[in-house]
N, C-alpha and C positions, 0 to 999 in steps of 0.2 A: 401623662402616664400611658394612656391608650395610644397616643401618637407614637411613643417610643416603642411600644410592643409591635405596632404595625410596621415601623421602620425596621426593627429586627427581623420580623417575618419576611419583609420584602428583601432584605439583604440575604437572608438564608435561602429564600427561593431563587434569587439570582445566582448565588454560589452553587446551589444544587443543579441549576440549569446548565451552568458553565461546566461543572464536573461531569454531568451526564453527556453533554455535547462532546466533550473531549473523549470520553470513553467510547461513545458510539463511533466517533471519527476513527479512533484507533482500531476498533473492532471491524468496521467496514473496510478499512485499508487492508487489514490482515485477510479478511474473507476474499477481497478482490484479488490479492496476490495469490492466495491458494487456488482460486478459480482459474486464474491465468496460468498457473503452473500446471494444473490438471488439464487444461485445454492444450497447452503445449505438449504435455506428455502424451495425450491421446493422438495428437498430430504426428508426433515422432513414432509412436507405436504403429500407426497406420502406414507411415512411410517405410519403416523397417519391415513391415509385413509384406509389402509389395516387392521388396528386394532392391529398392532404389538408393540404398545407402552406400556411399563411396568409401569402402574399406574401413569402416568404423562401426563399433558396437553401439547398442542402445545405451548402455551404461556410460560409455565415453561421451556420447552426445549429451545426455542429461547432465552429467557432471560439468561439462563445458558450459551449458546454459545456466546452471545454478551459479557457478563461479562468475560467469559473465554478468549476471544480474546483480550480484553483490558488488563487483568491481564497478559496474556502471553507476550504481547507487552512490557509492563512495565518491566517484569522480564528479557526479552532479553536485554533491555537497561541497566538494573542494573548490570547484570552479565558480560556484555561486549561482549555478543555473536554477537551484532550488527557489531562490527569490524570484527569478524571472518566471518560472512556472507558476508560482503562487499568484503573481500579478496577472498572468494570462488567465488562470482559472477564476480570479476575482473580477475579471473584465476591465482591468485598468490599462 
C-alpha cells in the first residue's frame, strides 16, 4: 500500500515537472522573441533617426521584418530544418 502511494507520488511529480518544463520553455521562447523584436525595433529607430533609410518609412521596415520572421519560421518548419536545429542545440 505504501509502495503504491509512493509510486503515484513519483508519477505525479514527474508529470508536474514535465508540465512546468514545457511551460517555462514556451514562456522563455516568447520572451526571447519579444526581446529580439524590441532590440531590432531600437536598431531601426536609431537608423531612421540618423536619416540613413533608403526611401522607406519606419512602419514599412518594421512590417517587412515582422512578416519576414513569420515566413522564415514557416519555411524552417516546411523544409525540416527544425529537426536539424534541435539536433544542433542538443549537441548531436
